[in-house]
Backbone as JSON, one array per atom type, in Angstrom:
{
  "sequence": "MTTAQPLMPRTADAWGQLLLDCHTAGLPRDTYFEICERDDGYISGYDAVGFFASPDAWPELDRWAFARFRGQVLDIGVGAGRFAVPHQDRGGEIVGLDVSADALDVCRRRGLAETFLGTVDDLPQNARFDTFLLLGRNLGLLESREHAPRLLSTLARLARPGARIVGTGMDPYLLDGAQHAEYLAANQRQGRMSGQMRLRLRHRLLVTDWYDYLFASLPELEELTEGTGWQLAEAEWQGAEYGVVLTLT",
  "N": [[13.05, 41.35, -23.68], [12.18, 39.15, -21.16], [10.88, 35.84, -20.85], [8.67, 34.55, -18.52], [9.3, 31.66, -16.65], [7.32, 28.75, -16.42], [5.75, 27.72, -13.37], [6.71, 24.74, -11.75], [5.8, 21.56, -10.39], [7.24, 20.37, -7.31], [9.44, 17.75, -6.64], [8.95, 15.66, -3.96], [8.06, 14.41, -0.69], [5.11, 14.05, -1.17], [2.97, 12.46, -0.39], [3.34, 11.89, 2.41], [3.28, 14.53, 3.37], [0.67, 15.26, 2.74], [-0.81, 13.58, 4.5], [0.14, 14.57, 6.93], [-0.68, 17.28, 6.84], [-3.47, 16.97, 6.73], [-4.0, 15.67, 9.17], [-3.0, 17.55, 11.03], [-4.76, 19.64, 10.59], [-7.03, 18.72, 11.76], [-8.52, 16.69, 10.59], [-10.49, 17.44, 8.54], [-13.33, 16.94, 6.43], [-13.58, 16.59, 2.84], [-11.54, 18.34, 2.1], [-8.75, 17.78, 2.03], [-7.08, 15.87, -0.34], [-5.94, 12.8, -1.69], [-4.28, 12.84, -4.61], [-3.91, 10.96, -7.33], [-1.9, 10.22, -10.01], [-1.7, 8.69, -13.12], [0.6, 7.39, -15.57], [-0.46, 7.72, -18.1], [-1.95, 9.92, -17.98], [-4.36, 9.68, -16.65], [-6.27, 10.57, -13.83], [-7.07, 10.28, -10.4], [-8.95, 10.91, -7.38], [-9.01, 10.92, -3.8], [-10.55, 11.29, -0.7], [-8.58, 12.3, 1.93], [-9.25, 11.9, 4.58], [-10.22, 9.37, 4.78], [-8.01, 7.75, 5.18], [-7.64, 7.75, 7.83], [-9.71, 6.47, 8.99], [-11.77, 4.88, 11.43], [-12.22, 1.5, 12.74], [-15.02, 0.95, 12.78], [-15.97, 2.27, 10.61], [-14.9, 1.04, 8.44], [-14.8, -0.74, 5.27], [-16.24, -4.0, 4.62], [-14.29, -5.8, 3.72], [-11.87, -4.86, 4.81], [-12.36, -5.28, 7.52], [-12.53, -8.01, 7.52], [-9.85, -8.65, 6.92], [-8.59, -7.53, 9.17], [-9.29, -9.23, 11.21], [-7.51, -11.25, 10.95], [-4.94, -10.88, 11.82], [-1.99, -11.98, 13.45], [0.12, -12.57, 16.25], [3.37, -11.01, 16.35], [3.35, -8.15, 14.42], [4.05, -6.68, 11.26], [3.44, -3.75, 9.66], [3.46, -2.91, 6.48], [4.11, -0.13, 4.65], [2.67, 1.7, 6.29], [1.39, 4.17, 6.37], [-0.96, 6.45, 7.63], [-1.46, 4.94, 9.8], [-3.84, 3.5, 9.88], [-4.6, 0.81, 10.23], [-2.68, -0.05, 12.05], [-2.8, 1.51, 14.45], [-5.42, 0.94, 15.66], [-5.01, -1.82, 16.0], [-2.91, -1.9, 17.85], [-4.29, -0.64, 19.91], [-6.05, -2.64, 20.66], [-4.42, -4.28, 22.03], [-2.45, -5.51, 20.55], [0.8, -6.35, 19.17], [2.73, -4.35, 17.12], [4.61, -3.08, 14.38], [5.04, -0.16, 12.58], [5.95, 0.4, 9.32], [7.41, 2.53, 6.95], [8.39, 4.45, 4.06], [8.11, 7.1, 4.26], [8.89, 9.79, 6.2], [7.21, 11.78, 7.22], [4.71, 10.5, 7.26], [5.2, 8.58, 9.24], [5.61, 10.3, 11.36], [2.99, 11.24, 11.7], [1.81, 8.81, 12.52], [3.08, 8.43, 15.0], [2.15, 10.69, 16.38], [-0.44, 9.9, 16.61], [-0.19, 7.95, 18.44], [1.11, 5.54, 17.95], [3.42, 3.16, 18.95], [5.74, 1.85, 17.94], [7.75, 2.45, 15.2], [9.28, 2.36, 11.93], [11.57, 3.7, 9.74], [11.99, 3.28, 6.38], [12.55, 0.56, 4.04], [11.59, -2.94, 3.8], [13.98, -4.16, 3.34], [15.74, -2.73, 4.83], [15.43, -3.39, 7.46], [16.59, -4.7, 10.65], [18.79, -7.55, 10.65], [18.06, -9.54, 12.44], [15.37, -9.2, 12.87], [12.08, -10.42, 13.29], [8.85, -11.63, 12.34], [5.35, -12.44, 12.72], [3.12, -11.81, 11.22], [2.66, -10.14, 8.2], [1.59, -7.12, 6.87], [-0.04, -6.03, 3.98], [-1.93, -3.96, 3.29], [-4.76, -1.8, 2.4], [-4.84, -2.0, -0.35], [-2.19, -2.62, -0.73], [-0.9, -4.84, -1.73], [-0.11, -4.01, -4.07], [2.48, -3.13, -3.78], [4.07, -5.15, -4.58], [4.77, -4.6, -7.13], [5.9, -5.58, -9.75], [6.53, -8.24, -12.15], [9.2, -8.84, -11.89], [10.03, -7.67, -9.47], [8.34, -8.67, -7.45], [8.98, -11.45, -6.6], [11.39, -10.94, -5.25], [10.63, -9.25, -3.11], [8.8, -10.92, -1.76], [10.48, -13.05, -1.07], [12.21, -11.77, 0.68], [10.45, -11.19, 2.77], [9.91, -13.79, 3.56], [12.36, -14.45, 4.67], [12.32, -12.83, 6.91], [10.39, -13.96, 8.41], [8.71, -15.7, 11.05], [8.25, -19.18, 11.97], [5.3, -20.5, 10.48], [4.29, -18.08, 9.64], [2.36, -15.37, 8.15], [1.05, -13.5, 5.36], [-1.1, -10.83, 5.18], [-3.12, -9.31, 2.97], [-4.5, -6.81, 0.7], [-5.84, -6.3, -2.55], [-6.33, -5.4, -6.03], [-8.2, -6.52, -8.78], [-7.21, -6.06, -11.98], [-8.6, -6.63, -14.28], [-11.21, -6.34, -13.74], [-11.79, -3.72, -13.58], [-13.72, -0.86, -14.38], [-14.44, 0.84, -17.47], [-13.25, 2.19, -20.55], [-10.8, 3.48, -20.66], [-9.19, 2.2, -18.82], [-9.02, -0.4, -19.87], [-7.63, 0.11, -22.23], [-5.2, 0.93, -21.16], [-4.3, -1.4, -19.87], [-3.96, -3.05, -22.09], [-1.94, -1.67, -23.45], [0.17, -1.95, -21.63], [0.58, -4.72, -21.84], [1.52, -4.89, -24.46], [3.98, -3.7, -24.13], [5.37, -5.54, -22.7], [4.97, -5.57, -20.0], [3.28, -6.45, -16.9], [-0.27, -6.65, -17.04], [-1.72, -5.09, -15.16], [0.22, -3.41, -14.14], [0.77, -0.55, -12.84], [1.96, 2.72, -13.51], [2.66, 5.25, -11.48], [2.24, 8.43, -9.75], [1.98, 10.49, -6.83], [0.23, 13.45, -5.88], [0.27, 16.53, -4.09], [-0.82, 19.63, -3.39], [1.73, 21.72, -4.42], [3.53, 19.68, -4.57], [5.0, 16.63, -5.71], [5.37, 13.09, -5.84], [8.11, 10.87, -6.72], [7.86, 8.94, -9.76], [6.47, 5.66, -9.64], [6.12, 2.05, -9.69], [3.12, 0.21, -9.31], [1.24, -2.54, -8.49], [-1.64, -4.02, -9.8], [-3.08, -7.07, -9.63], [-4.57, -10.08, -10.84], [-6.07, -12.82, -9.0], [-5.09, -15.4, -9.96], [-2.73, -14.45, -11.19], [-1.4, -13.42, -8.96], [-0.96, -15.77, -7.51], [0.8, -17.01, -9.25], [2.99, -15.3, -9.02], [3.88, -15.91, -6.48], [5.15, -18.33, -6.67], [7.84, -20.42, -5.87], [8.72, -18.81, -3.81], [8.11, -19.57, -1.28], [5.69, -18.84, -0.22], [2.15, -19.37, -0.15], [-1.23, -19.26, -1.37], [-3.76, -19.14, 1.0], [-6.25, -18.2, 1.92], [-8.99, -16.35, 0.54], [-10.95, -13.46, -0.11], [-13.63, -11.64, -1.5], [-14.64, -8.36, -2.59], [-16.41, -6.72, -4.68], [-14.33, -5.49, -7.22], [-12.11, -5.69, -5.68], [-9.98, -7.63, -3.53], [-9.18, -9.66, -0.67], [-6.46, -11.39, 0.81], [-4.92, -14.19, 2.45], [-1.71, -15.23, 2.7], [0.3, -17.99, 3.35], [3.28, -19.24, 4.89], [5.11, -21.86, 3.65]],
  "CA": [[12.0, 40.95, -22.73], [12.32, 37.75, -20.76], [9.64, 35.09, -20.67], [8.62, 33.89, -17.22], [9.24, 30.21, -16.7], [6.15, 28.24, -15.69], [6.02, 27.04, -12.11], [6.63, 23.3, -11.88], [5.71, 20.9, -9.09], [8.52, 19.99, -6.71], [9.48, 16.35, -6.22], [9.12, 15.56, -2.52], [7.17, 13.43, -0.05], [3.75, 14.59, -1.24], [2.09, 11.55, 0.36], [3.48, 12.15, 3.83], [2.84, 15.89, 3.65], [-0.79, 15.22, 2.71], [-1.29, 13.01, 5.76], [0.48, 15.48, 8.02], [-1.55, 18.45, 6.75], [-4.83, 16.56, 7.07], [-4.04, 15.4, 10.61], [-2.78, 18.81, 11.74], [-5.96, 20.46, 10.42], [-8.14, 18.15, 12.5], [-9.21, 15.73, 9.74], [-11.72, 17.96, 7.92], [-13.75, 16.24, 5.23], [-13.68, 17.33, 1.58], [-10.54, 19.42, 2.12], [-7.45, 17.24, 1.62], [-7.31, 14.73, -1.21], [-4.86, 12.11, -2.38], [-4.4, 12.93, -6.07], [-3.07, 9.91, -7.93], [-1.74, 10.44, -11.45], [-1.12, 7.58, -13.87], [1.47, 7.95, -16.61], [-1.21, 8.04, -19.32], [-2.71, 11.13, -17.71], [-5.56, 9.41, -15.85], [-6.13, 11.11, -12.48], [-8.14, 9.96, -9.47], [-8.84, 11.59, -6.11], [-9.59, 10.21, -2.65], [-10.54, 12.12, 0.5], [-7.54, 11.8, 2.83], [-9.83, 11.51, 5.87], [-10.39, 7.92, 4.76], [-6.79, 7.08, 5.66], [-7.68, 7.8, 9.3], [-11.01, 5.92, 9.39], [-11.78, 3.91, 12.51], [-12.74, 0.21, 12.27], [-16.47, 0.91, 12.57], [-16.27, 2.88, 9.3], [-14.2, 0.29, 7.4], [-15.55, -1.71, 4.47], [-16.22, -5.36, 5.14], [-13.03, -6.45, 3.37], [-10.85, -4.46, 5.78], [-12.65, -5.96, 8.78], [-12.12, -9.41, 7.3], [-8.4, -8.7, 7.05], [-8.21, -7.16, 10.54], [-9.51, -10.4, 12.06], [-6.53, -12.28, 10.61], [-3.61, -10.55, 12.34], [-1.51, -12.92, 14.46], [1.44, -12.39, 16.81], [4.11, -9.78, 16.06], [2.88, -7.71, 13.11], [4.74, -5.61, 10.54], [2.55, -3.07, 8.72], [4.32, -2.41, 5.41], [3.39, 1.01, 4.09], [1.7, 1.94, 7.36], [0.63, 5.39, 6.13], [-1.39, 7.18, 8.82], [-1.69, 3.99, 10.9], [-5.27, 3.14, 9.93], [-4.71, -0.53, 10.81], [-1.73, -0.25, 13.14], [-3.23, 2.13, 15.7], [-6.45, 0.13, 16.33], [-4.48, -3.11, 16.44], [-2.22, -1.62, 19.11], [-5.3, -0.33, 20.92], [-6.66, -3.87, 21.16], [-3.39, -5.03, 22.73], [-1.55, -6.19, 19.64], [2.16, -5.86, 18.95], [2.82, -4.0, 15.71], [5.59, -2.08, 13.94], [4.64, 0.53, 11.36], [7.08, 0.66, 8.44], [7.09, 3.38, 5.8], [9.51, 5.24, 3.54], [7.76, 8.5, 4.48], [9.1, 10.27, 7.57], [6.03, 12.52, 7.66], [3.68, 9.52, 7.6], [5.53, 8.01, 10.54], [5.34, 11.37, 12.33], [1.56, 11.18, 11.96], [1.56, 7.61, 13.32], [3.51, 8.66, 16.39], [1.2, 11.63, 16.96], [-1.66, 9.14, 16.91], [0.08, 7.06, 19.55], [1.76, 4.28, 17.59], [4.64, 3.08, 19.75], [6.91, 1.38, 17.2], [7.78, 2.78, 13.77], [10.58, 2.15, 11.29], [11.69, 4.45, 8.49], [12.74, 2.55, 5.38], [11.88, -0.57, 3.41], [11.85, -4.2, 4.5], [15.4, -4.49, 3.18], [16.51, -1.95, 5.81], [15.18, -3.9, 8.81], [17.7, -5.47, 11.22], [18.85, -8.93, 10.2], [17.43, -10.43, 13.41], [13.94, -8.88, 13.01], [11.21, -11.53, 12.91], [7.44, -11.28, 12.47], [4.36, -13.48, 12.49], [2.17, -11.34, 10.22], [3.05, -8.98, 7.38], [0.4, -6.48, 6.3], [0.0, -5.29, 2.72], [-3.33, -3.56, 3.25], [-5.02, -0.59, 1.62], [-4.42, -2.41, -1.7], [-0.73, -2.58, -0.8], [-0.31, -5.87, -2.56], [0.48, -3.24, -5.17], [3.92, -2.95, -3.55], [4.79, -6.2, -5.31], [5.27, -3.77, -8.22], [6.12, -6.12, -11.09], [6.92, -9.65, -12.22], [10.59, -8.95, -11.47], [10.22, -7.24, -8.08], [7.52, -9.42, -6.51], [9.67, -12.55, -5.93], [12.4, -10.41, -4.34], [9.96, -8.79, -1.89], [8.25, -12.08, -1.05], [11.59, -13.81, -0.5], [12.68, -11.0, 1.83], [9.49, -11.42, 3.85], [10.12, -15.16, 4.05], [13.54, -14.41, 5.53], [11.95, -12.13, 8.15], [9.21, -14.62, 8.97], [8.76, -16.79, 12.01], [7.51, -20.35, 11.47], [3.86, -20.33, 10.44], [3.96, -16.68, 9.37], [1.36, -15.1, 7.11], [0.87, -12.18, 4.77], [-2.5, -10.44, 5.02], [-3.06, -8.19, 2.02], [-5.63, -6.54, -0.18], [-5.42, -5.87, -3.88], [-7.35, -5.08, -7.02], [-8.11, -7.26, -10.04], [-7.29, -5.03, -13.02], [-9.5, -7.02, -15.35], [-12.57, -6.02, -13.31], [-11.95, -2.27, -13.56], [-14.67, -0.35, -15.38], [-14.03, 1.97, -18.3], [-12.38, 1.9, -21.7], [-9.46, 4.01, -20.45], [-8.42, 1.18, -18.12], [-8.76, -1.49, -20.8], [-6.57, 0.57, -23.14], [-3.94, 0.96, -20.42], [-3.87, -2.78, -19.69], [-3.49, -3.54, -23.38], [-0.66, -1.02, -23.73], [1.15, -2.62, -20.79], [0.89, -6.03, -22.43], [2.35, -4.68, -25.66], [5.32, -3.3, -23.69], [5.98, -6.62, -21.94], [4.69, -5.39, -18.58], [2.04, -7.07, -16.45], [-1.4, -5.81, -17.46], [-2.08, -4.16, -14.11], [1.41, -2.75, -13.6], [0.49, 0.88, -12.98], [3.04, 3.68, -13.29], [1.91, 6.28, -10.76], [2.83, 9.33, -8.78], [0.99, 11.17, -6.0], [0.36, 14.91, -5.87], [-0.36, 17.3, -3.01], [-0.51, 21.04, -3.63], [2.79, 21.85, -5.43], [4.46, 18.57, -4.39], [4.75, 15.35, -6.38], [6.34, 12.03, -5.56], [8.7, 10.24, -7.9], [7.06, 7.9, -10.39], [6.73, 4.33, -9.1], [5.24, 0.98, -10.16], [2.17, -0.3, -8.32], [0.69, -3.66, -9.24], [-2.95, -4.64, -9.65], [-2.93, -8.41, -10.19], [-5.64, -11.03, -10.58], [-5.64, -13.87, -8.08], [-4.17, -16.34, -10.62], [-1.43, -13.81, -11.36], [-0.77, -13.37, -7.65], [-0.46, -17.11, -7.19], [1.98, -17.24, -10.1], [4.1, -14.51, -8.48], [4.37, -16.51, -5.24], [5.84, -19.59, -6.94], [9.26, -20.45, -5.55], [9.06, -17.85, -2.73], [7.74, -20.15, 0.02], [4.35, -18.41, 0.16], [1.05, -19.9, -0.95], [-2.54, -18.7, -1.06], [-4.52, -19.95, 1.95], [-7.62, -17.68, 1.98], [-9.3, -15.2, -0.3], [-12.27, -12.87, 0.09], [-13.87, -10.65, -2.55], [-15.6, -7.27, -2.47], [-16.33, -6.07, -5.98], [-13.06, -5.77, -7.92], [-11.05, -5.81, -4.67], [-9.94, -8.89, -2.81], [-8.25, -9.83, 0.43], [-5.84, -12.72, 0.83], [-3.94, -14.63, 3.44], [-0.68, -16.1, 2.18], [1.01, -18.64, 4.44], [4.63, -19.7, 4.57], [5.15, -23.33, 3.65]],
  "C": [[12.14, 39.46, -22.43], [10.94, 37.13, -20.57], [9.69, 34.35, -19.34], [8.51, 32.39, -17.4], [8.03, 29.72, -15.9], [6.59, 27.57, -14.39], [5.81, 25.55, -12.3], [6.49, 22.69, -10.49], [7.09, 20.45, -8.62], [8.45, 18.54, -6.25], [9.84, 16.25, -4.74], [8.16, 14.49, -1.99], [5.74, 13.98, -0.01], [2.78, 13.76, -0.41], [2.15, 11.85, 1.86], [2.99, 13.53, 4.21], [1.32, 15.99, 3.64], [-1.34, 14.7, 4.03], [-1.04, 13.94, 6.93], [-0.43, 16.7, 8.01], [-2.97, 18.11, 7.18], [-4.97, 16.34, 8.58], [-3.92, 16.69, 11.41], [-4.03, 19.7, 11.7], [-7.17, 19.9, 11.15], [-9.03, 17.22, 11.7], [-10.53, 16.26, 9.16], [-12.06, 17.17, 6.65], [-13.77, 17.18, 4.03], [-12.71, 18.51, 1.51], [-9.19, 18.96, 1.6], [-7.7, 15.95, 0.84], [-6.0, 14.14, -1.69], [-5.15, 12.19, -3.88], [-3.39, 11.97, -6.68], [-3.08, 10.08, -9.44], [-1.07, 9.24, -12.09], [-0.35, 8.14, -15.06], [0.81, 8.14, -17.96], [-2.07, 9.28, -19.14], [-3.97, 10.93, -16.9], [-5.31, 9.85, -14.41], [-7.33, 10.7, -11.64], [-7.89, 10.68, -8.15], [-9.55, 10.81, -5.01], [-9.45, 11.1, -1.43], [-9.58, 11.52, 1.53], [-8.06, 11.41, 4.2], [-10.0, 9.99, 5.93], [-9.19, 7.16, 5.26], [-6.71, 7.05, 7.18], [-8.93, 7.12, 9.85], [-10.84, 4.88, 10.49], [-12.45, 2.61, 12.03], [-14.24, 0.18, 12.02], [-16.89, 1.54, 11.25], [-15.61, 2.12, 8.15], [-15.16, -0.51, 6.53], [-15.34, -3.11, 5.0], [-14.89, -6.07, 4.86], [-11.92, -6.11, 4.35], [-11.09, -5.14, 7.13], [-12.29, -7.44, 8.69], [-10.62, -9.55, 7.49], [-7.96, -8.48, 8.49], [-8.36, -8.34, 11.49], [-8.44, -11.46, 11.87], [-5.1, -11.93, 11.01], [-3.24, -11.57, 13.42], [-0.12, -12.48, 14.94], [2.05, -11.02, 16.55], [3.84, -9.37, 14.6], [3.78, -6.61, 12.56], [3.78, -5.03, 9.52], [3.41, -2.36, 7.68], [3.58, -1.33, 4.63], [2.29, 1.43, 5.03], [0.87, 3.18, 7.14], [0.32, 6.13, 7.42], [-1.68, 6.25, 9.99], [-3.13, 3.52, 11.0], [-5.48, 1.75, 10.52], [-3.84, -0.68, 12.05], [-2.23, 0.3, 14.47], [-4.35, 1.32, 16.36], [-5.97, -1.25, 16.75], [-3.7, -2.95, 17.74], [-3.23, -1.36, 20.23], [-5.99, -1.57, 21.47], [-5.62, -4.8, 21.8], [-2.39, -5.73, 21.86], [-0.18, -5.54, 19.56], [2.34, -5.59, 17.46], [3.88, -2.94, 15.49], [5.08, -1.49, 12.64], [5.85, 0.91, 10.53], [6.62, 1.51, 7.26], [8.36, 4.08, 5.34], [9.27, 6.73, 3.75], [7.95, 8.88, 5.94], [7.88, 11.02, 8.09], [4.89, 11.58, 8.01], [3.94, 8.91, 8.96], [5.37, 9.04, 11.66], [3.86, 11.37, 12.71], [1.22, 9.96, 12.83], [1.93, 7.82, 14.78], [2.59, 9.66, 17.08], [-0.11, 10.94, 17.35], [-1.43, 8.06, 17.95], [0.74, 5.75, 19.21], [3.14, 4.22, 18.22], [5.88, 2.74, 18.92], [6.78, 1.71, 15.71], [9.19, 2.54, 13.24], [10.57, 2.85, 9.95], [12.57, 3.67, 7.52], [11.89, 1.49, 4.73], [12.18, -1.83, 4.2], [13.31, -4.6, 4.38], [16.27, -3.78, 4.21], [16.34, -2.47, 7.23], [16.4, -4.66, 9.34], [17.64, -6.93, 10.8], [18.13, -9.89, 11.14], [15.95, -10.13, 13.62], [13.11, -10.07, 12.52], [9.75, -11.17, 13.22], [6.56, -12.48, 12.16], [3.37, -13.11, 11.38], [2.74, -10.12, 9.51], [1.8, -8.42, 6.74], [0.75, -5.77, 5.0], [-1.43, -4.85, 2.43], [-3.5, -2.19, 2.6], [-4.59, -0.79, 0.17], [-2.91, -2.48, -1.85], [-0.09, -3.87, -1.29], [0.3, -5.24, -3.8], [1.97, -3.03, -5.02], [4.75, -4.11, -4.13], [5.36, -5.66, -6.62], [5.26, -4.42, -9.6], [6.47, -7.6, -11.0], [8.35, -9.85, -11.71], [10.76, -8.66, -9.98], [9.5, -8.14, -7.08], [8.26, -10.58, -5.85], [10.74, -12.07, -4.95], [11.76, -9.97, -3.02], [9.44, -9.98, -1.09], [9.35, -12.92, -0.41], [12.18, -13.1, 0.72], [11.74, -11.21, 3.02], [9.62, -12.82, 4.41], [11.33, -15.22, 4.99], [13.24, -13.79, 6.88], [10.85, -12.84, 8.93], [9.56, -15.64, 10.03], [8.02, -17.99, 11.42], [6.0, -20.11, 11.54], [3.39, -18.93, 10.12], [2.97, -16.56, 8.23], [1.5, -13.68, 6.58], [-0.63, -11.95, 4.65], [-2.51, -9.2, 4.13], [-4.37, -7.99, 1.28], [-5.1, -5.99, -1.49], [-6.62, -5.65, -4.78], [-7.12, -5.92, -8.27], [-8.25, -6.26, -11.19], [-8.29, -5.35, -14.13], [-10.96, -6.75, -15.01], [-12.79, -4.52, -13.19], [-12.89, -1.84, -14.68], [-14.0, 0.73, -16.23], [-13.04, 1.59, -19.38], [-10.96, 2.38, -21.46], [-8.59, 3.01, -19.7], [-8.07, 0.03, -19.04], [-7.64, -1.12, -21.77], [-5.22, 0.56, -22.44], [-3.41, -0.46, -20.21], [-3.3, -3.35, -20.99], [-2.13, -2.95, -23.73], [0.45, -1.64, -22.89], [1.56, -3.96, -21.39], [1.79, -5.89, -23.65], [3.79, -4.33, -25.29], [6.02, -4.38, -22.86], [5.83, -6.48, -20.44], [3.47, -6.21, -18.2], [0.89, -6.11, -16.73], [-1.7, -4.72, -16.44], [-0.91, -3.46, -13.46], [1.29, -1.25, -13.85], [1.76, 1.7, -12.72], [2.39, 4.94, -12.75], [2.83, 7.28, -10.08], [1.69, 10.03, -8.05], [1.29, 12.66, -5.96], [-0.32, 15.47, -4.62], [0.11, 18.74, -3.13], [0.57, 21.14, -4.72], [3.84, 20.74, -5.33], [4.02, 17.36, -5.22], [5.78, 14.34, -5.9], [7.06, 11.67, -6.86], [7.7, 9.26, -8.5], [7.45, 6.53, -9.8], [5.75, 3.33, -9.71], [4.38, 0.48, -9.0], [1.32, -1.32, -9.05], [-0.73, -4.01, -8.82], [-2.86, -5.98, -10.38], [-4.18, -9.22, -9.9], [-5.14, -12.08, -9.59], [-4.76, -14.93, -8.75], [-2.79, -15.74, -10.85], [-0.68, -13.73, -10.04], [-0.19, -14.73, -7.27], [0.79, -17.44, -8.01], [3.2, -16.51, -9.55], [4.68, -15.14, -7.22], [5.19, -17.78, -5.48], [7.33, -19.47, -6.66], [9.68, -19.52, -4.43], [8.79, -18.42, -1.34], [6.35, -19.77, 0.47], [3.3, -19.06, -0.75], [-0.28, -19.33, -0.46], [-3.3, -19.66, -0.15], [-5.98, -19.51, 2.04], [-7.76, -16.52, 1.02], [-10.73, -14.77, -0.05], [-12.44, -11.74, -0.92], [-14.85, -9.58, -2.1], [-15.51, -6.45, -3.75], [-15.07, -6.48, -6.71], [-11.89, -5.94, -6.96], [-11.12, -7.17, -3.99], [-8.95, -8.81, -1.65], [-7.7, -11.24, 0.4], [-5.06, -12.93, 2.12], [-2.99, -15.58, 2.71], [0.07, -16.7, 3.36], [2.35, -19.18, 3.96], [4.7, -21.21, 4.71], [6.48, -23.84, 4.18]]
}
């Protein structure tokens, strides 16, 4: 008698498929959720409709950031185009960049004119921008103490004079709950930054690969910018979340 093997999730673009399914279904509430799994087993969920929210439904921190776009904009990790589409609608020039082909499909369905599949390292050598967006807490894409200077230096290379980064992030030391404090302490013991989260996203039977996503305090963020040409120019707080403008010196 043979024993049936348990079904296992399939590694794929769970993030992009979630956005595509939600958009195709007409953006129903309480139906499609981003399921985020941390490597200690902690799981959180977020209604995917929020990734399509219009500016009038945004929290104050997002509106603060939206007012700080200048010139030619690159939205890094554009997702469903929550910031890119309304910026284009108000006459702005913006390119949506993502590693998810399905996410970019959603952006195009929503009318975004310019998209790019890949990372900032894949952009043409002559590409230049005035504003780089790391929104939706996408300062997390700095990933780690080792990766952050590389990403920031790449953005400096792609920057026009006077360029800026507009981003939002999370201070890990302001997170509630003992499970978060234990995770931060474990990271420190392993030589990682306290808020260096090891995550993957799930949707139905799909999972992404594991990846690092960084929650950093403002002093830690400033430390990461040292030697990259970027410096903190503005900061705004909303609870444990903050928005920043980094300018190129």
